[in-house]
VOPAGU-2260 file (C-alpha; in pm, 1 decimal, decimal comma):
REM VOPAGU-2260
SITE   aa  ch    i         X         Y         Z
SITE  UNK   A    0   13651,6   15004,5    6530,6
SITE  UNK   A    1   13836,7   15268,0    6730,5
SITE  UNK   A    2   14096,7   15486,8    6557,0
SITE  UNK   A    3   14340,9   15705,6    6751,8
SITE  UNK   A    4   14554,5   15979,7    6598,7
SITE  UNK   A    5   14403,5   16322,7    6650,1
SITE  UNK   A    6   14503,9   16542,7    6942,1
SITE  UNK   A    7   14830,1   16355,0    6998,2
SITE  UNK   A    8   15168,7   16516,7    6938,5
SITE  UNK   A    9   15465,2   16288,2    6874,7
SITE  UNK   A   10   15705,4   16573,0    6810,2
SITE  UNK   A   11   15884,3   16676,0    6492,8
SITE  UNK   A   12   16053,4   16338,9    6435,9
SITE  UNK   A   13   15770,7   16085,7    6475,7
SITE  UNK   A   14   15430,8   16009,7    6325,6
SITE  UNK   A   15   15209,7   15749,1    6495,6
SITE  UNK   A   16   14851,7   15623,7    6493,7
SITE  UNK   A   17   14660,3   15323,1    6624,3
SITE  UNK   A   18   14340,8   15133,6    6557,4
SITE  UNK   A   19   14157,9   14847,9    6726,4
SITE  UNK   A   20   13858,4   14639,3    6622,3
SITE  UNK   A   21   13662,2   14347,7    6761,5
SITE  UNK   A   22   13751,1   14171,8    6435,9
SITE  UNK   A   23   13618,7   14037,9    6108,4
SITE  UNK   A   24   13486,8   13714,4    5966,6
SITE  UNK   A   25   13160,6   13519,9    5985,5
SITE  UNK   A   26   13181,3   13472,3    6363,2
SITE  UNK   A   27   13335,5   13792,9    6492,4
SITE  UNK   A   28   13425,4   13809,9    6860,2
SITE  UNK   A   29   13177,3   13968,4    7098,8
SITE  UNK   A   30   13451,1   14130,4    7307,3
SITE  UNK   A   31   13766,7   14315,5    7213,4
SITE  UNK   A   32   14036,8   14176,4    7441,3
SITE  UNK   A   33   14315,5   14365,7    7264,1
SITE  UNK   A   34   14448,9   14698,6    7381,8
SITE  UNK   A   35   14711,9   14957,1    7295,6
SITE  UNK   A   36   14890,3   15248,4    7454,1
SITE  UNK   A   37   15009,6   15573,2    7304,0
SITE  UNK   A   38   15192,0   15826,5    7520,8
SITE  UNK   A   39   15298,4   16121,3    7310,3
SITE  UNK   A   40   15583,1   16369,2    7348,0
SITE  UNK   A   41   15373,1   16588,5    7578,3
SITE  UNK   A   42   15255,4   16306,9    7805,7
SITE  UNK   A   43   14909,9   16284,2    7650,4
SITE  UNK   A   44   14796,4   15921,2    7662,8
SITE  UNK   A   45   14539,5   15713,5    7476,7
SITE  UNK   A   46   14428,4   15354,1    7527,7
SITE  UNK   A   47   14113,9   15144,9    7568,0
SITE  UNK   A   48   13924,2   15124,9    7896,1
SITE  UNK   A   49   13618,9   14902,9    7896,3
SITE  UNK   A   50   13668,8   14856,7    7519,6
SITE  UNK   A   51   13623,0   15229,6    7453,5
SITE  UNK   A   52   13886,0   15499,4    7391,7
SITE  UNK   A   53   14027,8   15677,6    7695,0
SITE  UNK   A   54   14252,3   15982,1    7700,7
SITE  UNK   A   55   14449,7   16128,1    7984,8
SITE  UNK   A   56   14764,8   16308,4    8091,4
SITE  UNK   A   57   15067,1   16134,9    8244,1
SITE  UNK   A   58   15201,4   16352,9    8523,9
SITE  UNK   A   59   15569,9   16439,6    8507,5
SITE  UNK   A   60   15622,6   16288,9    8162,8
SITE  UNK   A   61   15949,0   16422,1    8012,0
SITE  UNK   A   62   15924,1   16638,3    7701,7
SITE  UNK   A   63   15982,7   16445,3    7380,5
SITE  UNK   A   64   15961,0   16095,6    7530,8
SITE  UNK   A   65   15721,3   15850,2    7360,7
SITE  UNK   A   66   15584,2   15510,7    7465,9
SITE  UNK   A   67   15392,5   15284,0    7225,6
SITE  UNK   A   68   15250,9   14938,2    7292,5
SITE  UNK   A   69   15014,9   14674,7    7154,5
SITE  UNK   A   70   14859,7   14405,6    7373,7
SITE  UNK   A   71   14648,3   14098,4    7300,8
SITE  UNK   A   72   14462,4   13961,5    7602,0
SITE  UNK   A   73   14439,3   13585,0    7609,4
SITE  UNK   A   74   14069,2   13508,1    7603,6
SITE  UNK   A   75   14125,8   13135,6    7616,2
SITE  UNK   A   76   14244,4   13170,7    7974,6
SITE  UNK   A   77   13963,5   13398,3    8091,6
SITE  UNK   A   78   13983,4   13766,7    8182,2
SITE  UNK   A   79   14196,7   13840,6    7877,8
SITE  UNK   A   80   14056,0   14188,7    7835,8
SITE  UNK   A   81   14108,9   14263,9    8203,3
SITE  UNK   A   82   14468,9   14139,8    8183,0
SITE  UNK   A   83   14550,1   14363,3    7887,0
SITE  UNK   A   84   14373,1   14659,7    8043,0
SITE  UNK   A   85   14546,7   14615,9    8378,8
SITE  UNK   A   86   14881,1   14599,7    8200,9
SITE  UNK   A   87   14808,7   14924,0    8017,0
SITE  UNK   A   88   14716,2   15092,5    8343,9
SITE  UNK   A   89   15043,3   14967,2    8488,5
SITE  UNK   A   90   15233,4   15106,5    8191,0
SITE  UNK   A   91   15077,5   15446,2    8252,1
SITE  UNK   A   92   15228,4   15444,8    8602,3
SITE  UNK   A   93   15581,0   15341,9    8500,1
SITE  UNK   A   94   15814,4   15641,1    8461,2
SITE  UNK   A   95   15988,4   15706,6    8132,2
SITE  UNK   A   96   16289,3   15477,6    8085,6
SITE  UNK   A   97   16605,9   15560,2    7893,6
SITE  UNK   A   98   16804,5   15234,6    7904,4
SITE  UNK   A   99   16716,8   14867,8    7836,8
SITE  UNK   A  100   16797,5   14742,7    8186,3
SITE  UNK   A  101   16571,0   14994,4    8358,9
SITE  UNK   A  102   16287,5   14927,8    8115,7
SITE  UNK   A  103   16318,4   14550,9    8159,6
SITE  UNK   A  104   16331,2   14581,3    8538,5
SITE  UNK   A  105   16022,1   14803,6    8552,5
SITE  UNK   A  106   15821,3   14576,2    8323,6
SITE  UNK   A  107   15931,4   14254,5    8490,9
SITE  UNK   A  108   15823,3   14403,9    8823,3
SITE  UNK   A  109   15488,0   14503,2    8673,6
SITE  UNK   A  110   15444,7   14145,9    8548,7
SITE  UNK   A  111   15505,7   14013,6    8900,9
SITE  UNK   A  112   15267,8   14264,5    9062,5
SITE  UNK   A  113   14986,9   14185,3    8821,3
SITE  UNK   A  114   15046,6   13813,7    8855,9
SITE  UNK   A  115   14996,5   13851,1    9230,4
SITE  UNK   A  116   14691,4   14073,2    9180,5
SITE  UNK   A  117   14521,2   13814,6    8957,9
SITE  UNK   A  118   14611,1   13522,6    9185,4
SITE  UNK   A  119   14288,4   13360,2    9306,4
SITE  UNK   A  120   14459,2   13129,8    9552,7
SITE  UNK   A  121   14343,9   12826,0    9355,1
SITE  UNK   A  122   14653,4   12621,4    9261,4
SITE  UNK   A  123   14461,2   12465,0    8971,2
SITE  UNK   A  124   14360,9   12798,8    8818,9
SITE  UNK   A  125   14578,4   12945,7    8545,7
SITE  UNK   A  126   14632,4   13321,1    8560,5
SITE  UNK   A  127   14520,4   13533,9    8268,0
SITE  UNK   A  128   14774,6   13662,6    8022,7
SITE  UNK   A  129   14841,6   13919,0    7755,3
SITE  UNK   A  130   15101,6   13978,8    7492,0
SITE  UNK   A  131   15304,6   14298,4    7520,0
SITE  UNK   A  132   15508,3   14448,5    7238,8
SITE  UNK   A  133   15636,7   14789,4    7344,4
SITE  UNK   A  134   15860,8   15064,2    7209,5
SITE  UNK   A  135   16018,8   15315,2    7449,0
SITE  UNK   A  136   16153,5   15619,9    7265,9
SITE  UNK   A  137   16363,4   15884,1    7439,1
SITE  UNK   A  138   16473,6   16193,7    7245,8
SITE  UNK   A  139   16797,5   16149,6    7050,4
SITE  UNK   A  140   16829,4   15784,2    7155,7
SITE  UNK   A  141   16769,9   15452,5    6983,5
SITE  UNK   A  142   16419,9   15314,3    7051,9
SITE  UNK   A  143   16403,3   15033,3    7307,6
SITE  UNK   A  144   16202,0   14717,4    7243,6
SITE  UNK   A  145   16038,9   14500,3    7510,0
SITE  UNK   A  146   15849,4   14200,0    7376,4
SITE  UNK   A  147   15649,1   13914,6    7529,8
SITE  UNK   A  148   15411,4   13682,7    7344,0
SITE  UNK   A  149   15312,1   13650,7    6980,1
SITE  UNK   A  150   15210,9   14000,4    6879,1
SITE  UNK   A  151   15470,3   14134,9    6637,9
SITE  UNK   A  152   15672,2   14437,1    6534,9
SITE  UNK   A  153   15707,1   14459,7    6157,7
SITE  UNK   A  154   15918,8   14677,8    5932,4
SITE  UNK   A  155   15757,1   14761,8    5598,1
SITE  UNK   A  156   16019,1   14882,0    5350,3
SITE  UNK   A  157   16147,4   14814,3    4997,5
SITE  UNK   A  158   15828,2   14630,2    4907,6
SITE  UNK   A  159   15877,7   14373,9    5185,0
SITE  UNK   A  160   15741,4   14304,0    5533,7
SITE  UNK   A  161   16005,0   14193,2    5785,7
SITE  UNK   A  162   15939,5   14074,4    6140,7
SITE  UNK   A  163   16159,1   14238,8    6406,5
SITE  UNK   A  164   16034,0   14018,7    6690,8
SITE  UNK   A  165   16021,8   13644,7    6748,5
SITE  UNK   A  166   15697,2   13474,4    6848,3
SITE  UNK   A  167   15692,0   13310,9    7192,1
SITE  UNK   A  168   15525,6   12994,4    7065,6
SITE  UNK   A  169   15602,5   12620,2    7089,0
SITE  UNK   A  170   15781,1   12623,9    6751,6
SITE  UNK   A  171   16035,1   12872,0    6887,5
SITE  UNK   A  172   16096,3   12653,1    7192,3
SITE  UNK   A  173   16151,4   12354,3    6960,3
SITE  UNK   A  174   16398,9   12559,2    6755,4
SITE  UNK   A  175   16583,7   12665,1    7071,7
SITE  UNK   A  176   16637,2   12297,0    7155,9
SITE  UNK   A  177   16735,6   12200,7    6802,4
SITE  UNK   A  178   16423,4   11991,6    6743,3
SITE  UNK   A  179   16329,5   12183,5    6427,4
SITE  UNK   A  180   16544,6   12379,3    6182,6
SITE  UNK   A  181   16494,3   12722,0    6025,4
SITE  UNK   A  182   16270,9   12613,2    5731,8
SITE  UNK   A  183   16050,8   12413,5    5967,3
SITE  UNK   A  184   16029,4   12703,1    6211,2
SITE  UNK   A  185   15937,5   12951,1    5937,7
SITE  UNK   A  186   15673,6   12718,2    5800,7
SITE  UNK   A  187   15514,9   12672,8    6144,6
SITE  UNK   A  188   15530,5   13039,5    6246,3
SITE  UNK   A  189   15485,8   13232,4    5921,2
SITE  UNK   A  190   15336,1   12972,1    5688,6
SITE  UNK   A  191   15037,7   12886,5    5906,0
SITE  UNK   A  192   14866,2   13011,2    6219,7
SITE  UNK   A  193   14858,7   12804,5    6535,8
SITE  UNK   A  194   14697,2   12984,6    6832,1
SITE  UNK   A  195   14935,9   12847,4    7092,5
SITE  UNK   A  196   15165,9   13048,2    7314,0
SITE  UNK   A  197   15469,2   12962,0    7524,7
SITE  UNK   A  198   15497,5   13287,1    7719,9
SITE  UNK   A  199   15277,0   13582,2    7804,6
SITE  UNK   A  200   15277,0   13880,3    8036,3
SITE  UNK   A  201   15112,4   13795,7    8372,3
SITE  UNK   A  202   15065,6   13430,9    8266,4
SITE  UNK   A  203   15432,8   13327,1    8280,2
SITE  UNK   A  204   15626,0   13085,0    8061,7
SITE  UNK   A  205   15661,6   12723,1    7953,6
SITE  UNK   A  206   15988,9   12797,6    7776,0
SITE  UNK   A  207   16222,0   12694,6    8058,3
SITE  UNK   A  208   16023,0   12377,2    8129,8
SITE  UNK   A  209   15743,5   12287,9    7883,3
SITE  UNK   A  210   15578,2   12077,2    8154,2
SITE  UNK   A  211   15561,8   12350,1    8418,6
SITE  UNK   A  212   15415,9   12700,5    8397,4
SITE  UNK   A  213   15692,1   12919,8    8536,4
SITE  UNK   A  214   15596,1   13246,1    8700,2
SITE  UNK   A  215   15885,4   13459,1    8572,5
SITE  UNK   A  216   15931,2   13591,2    8221,3
SITE  UNK   A  217   16215,4   13436,5    8022,9
SITE  UNK   A  218   16384,5   13683,0    7789,0
SITE  UNK   A  219   16490,6   13542,1    7453,0
SITE  UNK   A  220   16820,5   13671,1    7318,8
SITE  UNK   A  221   17136,1   13569,3    7134,6
SITE  UNK   A  222   17234,3   13353,1    7429,7
SITE  UNK   A  223   16941,1   13113,8    7397,5
SITE  UNK   A  224   16792,6   13164,4    7050,7
SITE  UNK   A  225   16913,6   12958,4    6752,9
SITE  UNK   A  226   17153,5   13142,7    6519,0
SITE  UNK   A  227   16885,5   13228,5    6262,5
SITE  UNK   A  228   16682,2   13408,7    6531,8
SITE  UNK   A  229   16964,3   13545,4    6747,8
SITE  UNK   A  230   16927,0   13898,4    6606,6
SITE  UNK   A  231   16563,4   13916,0    6723,2
SITE  UNK   A  232   16615,8   13944,1    7098,2
SITE  UNK   A  233   16314,6   14049,8    7303,3
SITE  UNK   A  234   16484,0   14337,5    7483,2
SITE  UNK   A  235   16711,5   14544,0    7264,3
SITE  UNK   A  236   16773,6   14881,8    7106,9
SITE  UNK   A  237   16648,6   14927,9    6751,4
SITE  UNK   A  238   16766,5   15125,3    6453,0
SITE  UNK   A  239   16464,3   15261,7    6267,7
SITE  UNK   A  240   16481,3   15357,2    5900,9
SITE  UNK   A  241   16338,6   15687,7    5786,2
SITE  UNK   A  242   16206,9   15528,1    5467,0
SITE  UNK   A  243   16016,6   15252,8    5648,8
SITE  UNK   A  244   15683,4   15214,5    5823,0
SITE  UNK   A  245   15676,6   15017,9    6147,9
SITE  UNK   A  246   15371,8   14821,6    6259,2
SITE  UNK   A  247   15299,4   14677,3    6602,5
SITE  UNK   A  248   15016,1   14431,0    6549,9
SITE  UNK   A  249   14813,9   14162,2    6725,3
SITE  UNK   A  250   14784,5   13820,3    6563,5
SITE  UNK   A  251   14429,6   13867,7    6438,7
SITE  UNK   A  252   14585,3   13999,5    6117,5
SITE  UNK   A  253   14747,3   13663,8    6037,2
SITE  UNK   A  254   14505,9   13415,1    6199,7
SITE  UNK   A  255   14432,8   13237,6    5872,4
SITE  UNK   A  256   14567,1   12938,5    5674,3
SITE  UNK   A  257   14779,7   13158,4    5444,1
SITE  UNK   A  258   14906,5   13456,0    5646,7
SITE  UNK   A  259   15189,1   13529,9    5402,0
SITE  UNK   A  260   14939,6   13631,2    5133,6
SITE  UNK   A  261   14771,9   13873,7    5372,3
SITE  UNK   A  262   15097,6   14037,5    5477,4
SITE  UNK   A  263   15213,2   14059,9    5116,4
SITE  UNK   A  264   14943,3   14322,0    5059,7
SITE  UNK   A  265   15081,2   14555,1    5324,0
SITE  UNK   A  266   15363,7   14729,3    5133,4
SITE  UNK   A  267   15131,5   14857,9    4861,3
SITE  UNK   A  268   14870,1   14962,5    5116,1
SITE  UNK   A  269   15128,1   15154,6    5322,5
SITE  UNK   A  270   15334,4   15310,9    5043,6
SITE  UNK   A  271   15349,3   15690,1    5059,9
SITE  UNK   A  272   15100,5   15711,4    5345,0
SITE  UNK   A  273   15120,3   15872,1    5685,9
SITE  UNK   A  274   15083,1   15653,9    5993,8
SITE  UNK   A  275   14714,2   15743,2    6018,3
SITE  UNK   A  276   14651,4   15681,9    5649,2
SITE  UNK   A  277   14834,5   15348,6    5658,3
SITE  UNK   A  278   14641,0   15235,5    5965,4
SITE  UNK   A  279   14311,4   15321,0    5798,4
SITE  UNK   A  280   14411,8   15151,2    5472,8
SITE  UNK   A  281   14519,2   14829,5    5645,8
SITE  UNK   A  282   14200,9   14805,1    5850,9
SITE  UNK   A  283   13975,0   14892,6    5557,7
SITE  UNK   A  284   14140,5   14631,3    5338,4
SITE  UNK   A  285   14128,9   14357,9    5600,3
SITE  UNK   A  286   13772,7   14422,1    5714,0
SITE  UNK   A  287   13646,1   14454,9    5356,0
SITE  UNK   A  288   13831,1   14148,6    5227,9
SITE  UNK   A  289   13890,1   13905,5    5517,3
SITE  UNK   A  290   14135,6   13626,8    5428,9
SITE  UNK   A  291   13987,4   13295,2    5327,9
SITE  UNK   A  292   13954,4   13062,0    5624,2
SITE  UNK   A  293   13997,1   13346,0    5874,5
SITE  UNK   A  294   13983,3   13247,5    6239,3
SITE  UNK   A  295   13799,4   13548,8    6376,4
SITE  UNK   A  296   14004,8   13739,3    6630,3
SITE  UNK   A  297   14046,6   14092,4    6758,8
SITE  UNK   A  298   14257,4   14329,0    6550,4
SITE  UNK   A  299   14492,1   14595,3    6684,3
SITE  UNK   A  300   14751,1   14786,0    6487,1
SITE  UNK   A  301   14985,5   15070,6    6575,2
SITE  UNK   A  302   15174,0   15241,0    6292,1
SITE  UNK   A  303   15491,8   15446,2    6332,1
SITE  UNK   A  304   15704,6   15648,6    6093,1
SITE  UNK   A  305   16026,6   15834,8    6157,1
SITE  UNK   A  306   15987,5   16165,5    5977,8
SITE  UNK   A  307   16262,3   16269,2    5734,0
């Protein structure tokens, strides 16, 4: 496991830490295809390169600006680790963004560039993919969310764990077309784990047409999501609570038959802890007591607190 917190400075208002592991369970993965990115308020950056921690300095990074991201490379499509790593390297080159439109434009362009870079010229070959759940935080402004895939942003507060993103999975597409209702959607997405995805960075989407892999990313928002999900748009400003802990996580933490029971442990494990302490507690608990029926997968978690 790799744990990142020391030597990073997120300023007087933020506390953040990250961890990543190849996973748990009886048949743990041989390769960690997850990744993360931390760029602190001084432009110091940390991520994984070749599955090992890397640190560097982002030139010209504005004072006080922070960028945080979690990525889950799609191993089932080949080159998942490379896709996540290439995306992180692209994120390091994107200048700090202060509005949702600029952030979306920069990331959509990165998606297109990487899609072209991974193109083998074989029309039968599917490109690799990665999830991307990112927070862009400029001083004195609401944090900006950009989300693709089925990694999640969670809010842990008041003894509960609440998802602030919507999974880009077939169940969400069915809900968008009225094929399933809210209870059915919640049962399929939160009540069980199905390792299927309808959209990923670099890969593209099967949201617009389930029969055709589209090259562009399709943002989900109040204009196309069903009413019970309309508040969970992929690209929006967030209001963070000072009494909450926020977790960006890859789906290895809920890849089991009863994910709700696993997540129900999080509030007690996070209560009263710093971001680093919460990250350590969550990993220690999961690795020491893997959920029954766990489908072994990589684990990546990034914790964030807004300081009082």
